[in-house]
C-alpha positions as CSV (number, residue, x, y, z in Angstrom):
1,M,-0.2,0.1,-0.2
2,S,1.8,3.4,-0.7
3,R,1.6,6.3,0.9
4,S,1.9,10.2,-0.2
5,V,4.7,12.6,1.4
6,L,5.6,16.1,1.3
7,A,9.3,16.9,1.7
8,I,10.0,20.5,2.3
9,D,13.8,21.8,1.7
10,I,14.3,25.0,3.4
11,G,17.2,26.8,2.2
12,S,19.1,29.9,2.1
13,T,17.9,30.8,-1.3
14,K,14.8,28.4,-2.5
15,I,12.0,26.7,-0.7
16,C,11.7,23.2,-2.5
17,A,8.4,21.4,-2.3
18,I,8.1,17.8,-3.4
19,I,5.5,15.0,-3.0
20,A,5.7,11.3,-3.9
21,N,4.4,8.4,-3.3
22,I,6.3,5.6,-1.4
23,D,5.0,1.9,-1.7
24,S,5.1,-1.0,0.6
25,E,8.8,-1.7,-1.2
26,N,10.0,2.2,-0.6
27,N,10.1,2.8,-4.1
28,I,9.8,6.9,-4.4
29,Q,7.8,8.1,-7.6
30,I,8.1,12.0,-7.9
31,T,4.4,13.9,-8.5
32,G,4.3,17.0,-8.4
33,A,7.1,19.6,-7.2
34,G,7.3,23.1,-6.6
35,I,10.3,25.9,-5.9
36,A,10.1,29.3,-4.7
37,K,12.6,32.0,-3.7
38,A,13.5,32.1,-0.1
39,Q,12.4,35.0,1.7
40,G,12.5,35.7,5.5
41,L,15.5,33.7,6.0
42,K,19.2,34.3,6.7
43,K,22.3,31.8,6.4
44,G,19.4,29.0,6.6
45,S,17.5,30.3,9.7
46,I,14.3,32.2,9.9
47,T,14.3,35.8,10.9
48,N,11.0,36.9,9.1
49,I,8.4,34.1,9.8
50,E,5.5,35.6,7.6
51,L,7.7,36.3,4.8
52,A,9.2,32.7,5.3
53,S,5.9,31.2,5.6
54,K,4.6,33.0,2.2
55,S,7.9,31.7,0.5
56,I,6.8,27.9,1.7
57,K,3.2,28.2,0.5
58,S,4.1,29.3,-3.0
59,A,6.1,26.3,-3.4
60,L,3.7,23.8,-1.6
61,A,0.7,25.7,-3.9
62,D,2.8,24.7,-7.2
63,A,3.8,21.0,-5.8
64,K,0.0,20.2,-4.8
65,R,-1.4,21.6,-8.4
66,V,0.6,19.5,-9.9
67,A,0.5,16.3,-8.0
68,G,-3.1,17.0,-7.4
69,V,-3.6,16.1,-4.1
70,E,-4.0,17.3,-0.6
71,I,-1.7,16.8,2.5
72,K,-1.7,18.2,5.4
73,K,1.6,17.0,7.4
74,A,5.4,17.4,5.9
75,T,9.0,16.3,6.3
76,V,11.1,19.0,6.9
77,S,15.2,20.3,6.6
78,I,16.7,22.3,9.2
79,S,19.9,23.9,9.2
80,G,22.9,23.2,10.6
81,A,22.7,27.2,11.9
82,Y,22.8,27.1,15.6
83,T,23.1,23.2,16.3
84,K,25.3,21.6,18.8
85,S,26.9,18.2,18.4
86,L,27.9,15.8,21.0
87,I,29.0,12.4,21.8
88,S,27.2,10.4,24.8
89,S,27.3,6.4,25.6
90,G,24.8,3.9,27.2
91,I,25.4,0.8,28.1
92,V,22.7,-2.4,29.3
93,N,22.7,-5.5,30.3
94,I,21.1,-8.4,28.2
95,P,18.5,-11.2,30.6
96,N,18.1,-13.6,27.7
97,K,21.5,-13.2,26.4
98,E,20.4,-12.6,23.1
99,I,20.4,-9.3,21.6
100,S,17.1,-7.8,20.1
101,L,15.2,-4.4,19.0
102,K,14.0,-3.4,22.5
103,E,17.7,-3.9,23.9
104,I,19.0,-1.5,21.0
105,E,16.5,0.9,21.8
106,R,17.2,0.7,25.2
107,V,20.8,1.4,25.6
108,M,20.3,4.2,22.5
109,R,17.7,6.2,25.0
110,T,20.2,5.1,28.0
111,S,22.8,7.6,26.0
112,L,20.4,10.1,25.8
113,Y,19.4,9.6,29.3
114,N,23.1,10.2,30.2
115,A,24.1,13.2,27.6
116,N,24.1,16.7,29.1
117,I,22.0,18.5,26.5
118,P,21.1,22.1,27.7
119,N,17.7,23.4,28.5
120,E,17.8,25.5,25.4
121,Y,18.2,23.0,22.7
122,E,16.3,20.2,21.1
123,I,17.3,16.8,19.8
124,L,17.3,16.5,16.2
125,H,18.9,13.1,15.7
126,T,20.1,10.4,18.0
127,L,22.5,8.4,15.8
128,P,24.6,5.3,17.0
129,F,28.4,5.1,15.8
130,N,29.8,2.3,17.7
131,F,28.1,-0.8,19.0
132,K,30.4,-3.1,21.8
133,V,29.2,-6.6,22.8
134,D,30.5,-7.2,25.5
135,D,34.1,-6.7,25.2
136,Q,34.2,-6.5,21.4
137,D,34.4,-3.2,19.8
138,Y,32.7,-1.4,16.4
139,I,29.9,-4.2,15.6
140,E,28.2,-2.7,12.9
141,D,24.8,-4.5,13.5
142,P,24.6,-6.2,17.0
143,L,20.8,-7.4,16.3
144,G,20.8,-11.1,17.1
145,M,24.0,-11.3,18.8
146,N,24.4,-13.8,22.1
147,A,25.7,-11.4,24.8
148,S,25.5,-10.1,28.3
149,R,26.1,-6.8,27.7
150,L,25.6,-4.2,25.0
151,E,27.6,-0.7,24.8
152,V,26.7,2.1,22.7
153,E,28.1,5.7,21.9
154,T,26.1,7.9,20.0
155,H,26.4,11.2,17.9
156,I,23.9,13.8,19.2
157,I,22.7,16.4,16.9
158,T,20.5,19.4,18.6
159,T,19.5,22.9,17.9
160,L,18.2,25.8,19.6
161,K,14.6,24.8,20.4
162,S,13.7,28.7,19.3
163,N,15.2,27.9,15.7
164,F,13.0,24.7,15.7
165,H,9.6,26.4,16.8
166,N,10.4,29.4,14.6
167,L,10.6,26.7,11.6
168,R,7.3,25.0,12.9
169,K,5.4,28.1,13.0
170,A,6.6,28.9,9.5
171,V,5.2,26.1,8.0
172,R,2.2,25.9,10.2
173,A,1.7,29.2,8.7
174,A,1.9,27.7,5.7
175,G,-0.9,25.1,5.6
176,V,0.8,22.2,6.9
177,E,2.2,20.6,9.7
178,V,5.8,19.6,10.7
179,E,5.8,15.4,10.5
180,N,9.4,15.1,11.2
181,V,12.9,17.5,10.5
182,V,16.0,16.5,9.9
183,L,19.6,18.1,9.4
184,S,19.5,19.4,6.0
185,G,23.6,18.0,5.6
186,Y,22.2,14.6,6.8
187,A,19.4,15.1,3.9
188,S,21.8,15.6,1.3
189,A,24.1,12.5,2.5
190,I,20.9,10.4,2.1
191,A,20.8,11.8,-1.4
192,V,23.8,11.7,-2.8
193,L,25.7,8.6,-1.0
194,T,26.5,5.2,-2.2
195,E,27.1,2.4,0.2
196,D,30.5,2.0,-0.6
197,E,31.1,5.8,0.2
198,K,29.8,5.3,3.9
199,E,31.9,1.9,4.6
200,L,35.0,3.8,3.4
201,G,34.4,7.0,5.3
202,V,33.7,9.9,3.3
203,A,32.5,14.1,3.9
204,V,29.5,15.1,2.0
205,V,29.6,19.2,1.9
206,D,25.7,20.8,0.8
207,M,27.3,24.1,-0.6
208,G,24.1,26.5,-1.3
209,G,23.7,30.2,-1.6
210,S,24.4,31.5,1.6
211,T,25.4,28.3,3.5
212,S,27.3,25.3,3.4
213,N,26.7,21.9,5.6
214,I,29.2,19.3,6.1
215,V,28.8,16.0,7.8
216,I,31.4,13.3,8.0
217,H,30.7,9.4,7.5
218,A,33.0,6.9,9.3
219,G,32.4,3.2,9.9
220,N,28.6,3.8,8.3
221,A,28.0,6.5,10.3
222,I,27.6,10.1,10.6
223,R,30.6,11.3,13.3
224,F,30.8,15.2,12.6
225,N,28.6,18.0,11.4
226,D,29.4,21.5,11.1
227,F,27.7,24.5,9.5
228,L,29.8,27.6,7.7
229,G,27.6,30.2,6.2
230,V,29.4,30.3,3.3
231,G,28.1,30.2,-0.6
232,S,27.6,30.7,-3.5
233,N,25.8,34.8,-2.7
234,H,29.2,35.5,-1.7
235,I,30.5,35.6,-5.1
236,T,27.8,37.9,-6.2
237,N,28.0,39.9,-3.5
238,D,32.0,40.0,-4.6
239,L,31.0,40.9,-8.5
240,S,28.7,43.7,-7.7
241,M,31.3,45.7,-5.2
242,A,34.2,44.9,-7.6
243,L,32.1,45.9,-10.9
244,H,30.1,48.1,-9.9
245,T,27.1,46.6,-10.8
246,P,23.7,46.0,-9.5
247,L,23.2,42.7,-7.5
248,N,20.9,40.8,-10.4
249,V,23.1,41.7,-13.1
250,A,26.1,40.3,-10.9
251,D,24.4,37.2,-10.4
252,S,23.8,37.1,-14.2
253,V,27.8,37.1,-14.8
254,K,28.5,34.6,-12.1
255,M,26.2,32.1,-13.6
256,E,26.9,32.8,-17.2
257,Y,30.7,33.5,-17.1
258,G,31.4,31.7,-13.6
259,S,34.3,29.5,-13.8
260,L,37.9,28.7,-12.7
261,H,39.4,27.9,-15.7
262,S,41.5,30.2,-17.4
263,P,40.2,33.0,-18.4
264,N,40.1,34.8,-21.9
265,N,40.8,38.8,-22.1
266,D,37.1,39.6,-23.7
267,L,35.2,42.4,-22.2
268,I,31.7,42.6,-21.2
269,E,29.3,45.9,-20.9
270,L,28.0,46.1,-17.3
271,P,25.3,48.6,-16.2
272,I,26.5,51.1,-13.4
273,I,25.3,50.6,-9.9
274,G,23.0,53.6,-9.3
275,D,22.8,54.7,-12.5
276,E,21.5,51.7,-14.7
277,S,21.0,53.9,-17.7
278,S,25.1,53.8,-18.4
279,T,27.0,51.2,-18.7
280,H,30.8,50.3,-19.1
281,E,33.1,47.5,-20.0
282,V,34.8,44.6,-17.7
283,S,37.2,42.2,-19.1
284,L,36.3,38.7,-18.0
285,E,39.3,38.5,-16.4
286,V,38.8,40.3,-13.6
287,V,35.4,38.5,-13.4
288,H,37.4,35.2,-13.2
289,N,39.7,36.7,-10.4
290,V,36.7,37.9,-8.3
291,I,34.8,34.6,-8.1
292,Y,38.2,32.5,-8.1
293,A,39.2,34.6,-4.8
294,R,36.6,33.7,-3.1
295,V,36.1,30.3,-4.1
296,E,39.7,29.4,-2.7
297,E,39.1,31.3,0.6
298,T,35.3,29.0,0.4
299,L,37.2,26.2,0.2
300,M,40.2,26.7,2.4
301,I,37.0,27.4,5.1
302,I,35.5,23.8,4.3
303,A,39.5,22.2,4.4
304,Q,40.0,23.4,7.7
305,S,36.7,22.4,9.0
306,L,37.2,18.9,7.8
307,E,40.7,19.4,9.8
308,K,38.9,20.1,12.9
309,S,36.6,16.7,13.0
310,G,39.8,14.6,13.6
311,L,38.7,12.7,11.2
312,K,40.3,13.6,8.1
313,E,42.2,10.2,8.2
314,Q,38.6,7.9,8.3
315,M,38.0,9.8,5.0
316,G,38.8,6.9,2.7
317,A,36.3,8.2,-0.4
318,G,37.5,11.6,0.2
319,V,35.1,14.7,-0.1
320,V,31.4,14.8,-2.1
321,L,30.2,18.2,-2.8
322,T,26.7,18.6,-4.1
323,G,24.5,21.8,-3.9
324,G,24.1,24.8,-6.3
325,F,27.3,25.9,-5.5
326,T,29.0,23.3,-7.4
327,N,27.8,24.5,-10.7
328,M,30.9,26.0,-10.7
329,N,32.9,25.2,-13.9
330,G,36.3,23.6,-12.5
331,L,35.0,23.1,-8.9
332,R,36.3,20.1,-8.4
333,E,40.0,20.5,-9.4
334,L,40.6,23.4,-7.1
335,A,38.6,21.5,-4.2
336,S,41.1,18.6,-4.4
337,A,44.0,20.2,-4.7
338,I,42.6,22.3,-1.6
339,F,41.7,19.3,0.5
340,D,45.2,17.8,-0.1
341,N,44.9,15.6,-3.1
342,L,41.5,13.8,-1.1
343,P,39.2,12.2,-3.5
344,V,37.0,15.2,-4.9
345,R,33.0,13.9,-6.0
346,I,30.4,16.4,-7.6
347,A,27.1,14.7,-6.7
348,K,23.7,14.8,-7.9
349,P,21.1,13.4,-6.0
350,M,20.5,9.3,-7.0
351,E,17.9,8.9,-9.5
352,V,14.3,8.4,-8.2
353,D,11.0,7.9,-10.2
354,G,9.2,10.7,-11.5
355,L,12.4,12.9,-10.7
356,F,12.0,16.0,-13.0
357,D,15.2,17.6,-15.2
358,Q,14.9,20.0,-13.0
359,L,15.7,18.3,-10.2
360,R,18.4,16.4,-11.1
361,N,20.5,19.1,-10.6
362,P,22.8,19.4,-7.4
363,A,21.0,22.0,-5.3
364,Y,18.0,20.0,-5.0
365,S,20.0,16.8,-3.2
366,G,18.3,18.2,0.3
367,A,14.9,17.8,-1.0
368,I,15.5,14.3,-2.4
369,G,17.2,13.3,0.5
370,L,14.2,14.2,2.3
371,L,12.4,11.9,0.4
372,R,14.6,9.2,1.0
373,Y,14.5,9.8,4.4
374,E,11.0,9.2,4.6
375,A,11.6,5.7,2.6
376,N,14.1,4.4,5.1
377,G,17.2,5.8,3.8
378,Y,18.5,6.8,7.5
379,S,21.2,5.5,9.2
380,L,20.3,1.4,10.6
381,Y,19.6,2.9,13.9
382,E,18.3,6.5,15.0
383,V,16.1,8.1,17.7
384,D,14.4,10.9,16.0
385,I,13.5,14.4,17.0
386,N,9.6,12.9,18.0
387,K,11.8,10.4,20.2
388,K,10.8,7.6,17.8
389,M,13.3,4.5,17.1
390,R,13.4,3.9,13.7
391,H,15.0,1.1,11.9
392,T,15.7,0.3,8.4
393,K,14.1,-2.9,8.5
394,N,10.9,-1.3,10.1
395,D,10.9,-4.5,12.3
396,F,9.5,-3.6,15.0
397,D,6.4,-6.4,15.5
398,E,8.7,-7.6,18.7
399,L,8.4,-4.7,20.5
400,E,4.3,-5.3,20.7
401,M,2.5,-6.6,23.3
402,P,1.6,-10.4,23.3
403,D,-2.1,-11.3,23.0
404,L,-2.0,-13.5,25.9
405,G,-5.1,-15.7,24.1
406,D,-2.8,-16.9,22.0
407,V,-0.5,-17.9,24.5
408,E,0.5,-21.7,24.6
409,P,1.7,-23.1,28.3
410,T,5.4,-23.5,27.9
411,G,7.3,-25.6,30.7
412,I,4.6,-26.9,32.3
413,P,4.1,-30.9,32.1
414,T,0.5,-31.9,31.2
415,I,-1.3,-34.7,30.6
416,D,-4.3,-36.0,28.7
417,D,-6.5,-37.2,31.3
418,E,-9.0,-34.1,31.9
419,S,-9.8,-36.0,36.0
420,P,-8.9,-34.8,38.9
421,A,-5.8,-36.2,40.5
422,K,-6.1,-38.7,42.9
423,P,-4.3,-39.6,46.2
424,N,-3.0,-42.6,45.0
425,D,-1.4,-41.0,41.7
426,I,1.5,-39.2,44.0
427,K,4.0,-41.8,44.8
428,I,7.5,-41.2,46.5
429,G,10.2,-40.7,43.8
430,K,7.9,-40.1,41.0
431,P,7.2,-36.5,39.9
432,I,4.3,-35.3,40.4
433,T,2.6,-34.9,37.0
434,P,-0.3,-31.6,37.3
435,K,-3.5,-32.2,35.4
436,K,-5.1,-29.8,33.1
437,V,-7.4,-27.8,35.5
438,K,-9.6,-24.7,35.0
439,G,-6.7,-21.4,34.8
440,D,-3.8,-23.5,34.3
441,Q,-3.7,-22.3,30.2
442,E,-4.6,-18.7,32.0
443,A,-1.2,-19.2,34.4
444,G,0.8,-20.7,31.9
445,A,0.1,-17.3,29.6
446,F,0.6,-15.5,32.8
447,S,4.2,-16.9,33.7
448,K,5.1,-16.4,29.9
449,F,3.9,-13.0,30.4
450,W,6.0,-12.6,33.3
451,N,8.9,-14.0,31.6
452,W,9.0,-11.8,28.7
453,M,8.2,-8.6,31.1
454,T,12.0,-9.7,33.7
455,Q,13.3,-9.9,30.0
456,L,12.5,-6.6,29.3
457,F,13.6,-4.7,33.0
């Protein structure tokens, strides 16, 4: 049975709303999309709820019109601005010596309980990166293993409560409720990374209009995230100041002539800021130099963040760049040189059914990642913002309360004779074999239930 989902990617320069159907096999079929210019946002955070809501509503209206459906709940991205990360750990005993999903959930919640999270912060994601079964370290998936003790180390991502509540208010004012919130860098990683890259260790950098979000996968789990207030809009501002031309013209120059390859000496005519009826000639070499200087500085800031993570040695697959900024010609070569010759890949979102041509651009990786998140694209285990335990297999049946009426008595010997026991049935040296009398089945069921409860706690 398929379900309709709505993903809203709130970026620093654009809002993208996508509606898709997800079937029981977690296949995605995009049915509608809408894109609007972002207003009321600065560096990925909401600064004007009313304006931001109008932008969200505009993108949402286009998506609904194309899809032809009404949808009231959304999975929304949140910028890495005002986020903090911390490492916590938990440990639990395994009463029945076999690790089930219940024990995994219990140990992750224990790590949350042990974490020292400030009151003004909301937990976004709780992601395990190291399971330890008894004394065996770095277990990829402990489910089903025999053990007496289970430990976990988790990477907990938090955001300011005010930042989260402002986001929720803006989305609600646009006519939909926030069902789930996903860190934008995490969503982008889901959209572009292969399983091999995750296993080898890789950094994903989503380079947007005003921000860059970084997440590092190491050992198939997110170990680090960072937010940088740098993006392609800084190039536009630099060009506007250097060429004395309006911002919209500078942006057009960036889009048309933006390249990090060797420039030519051709001249272009541009209007003068403040007197747009007049024009002046500018060499493309000047345009190139301005762009090159800003891109180089941006990549150096990103390189410093990767160094700061302390995980550079574990990035066997190098760096994956995505986001609108990556449409700049020559970016991969310059990035590889600045990142100490690490492998660098420019990534578009992975293909899904119904993907519009416009959405194949790296600028829409975050939006596609939100859809993949809803189709079980998240980490193997996770506690989300709703405090709900997620598992990629969605296999939580064993956590449901058993139906006592269906439980057969076990461990209690019985005989077929329904007649009451007689005194001479009991002999010295012979074990007593209880008869099936009224209430025995209930007692057996209660025993089964009591054993189940003691295993949980």
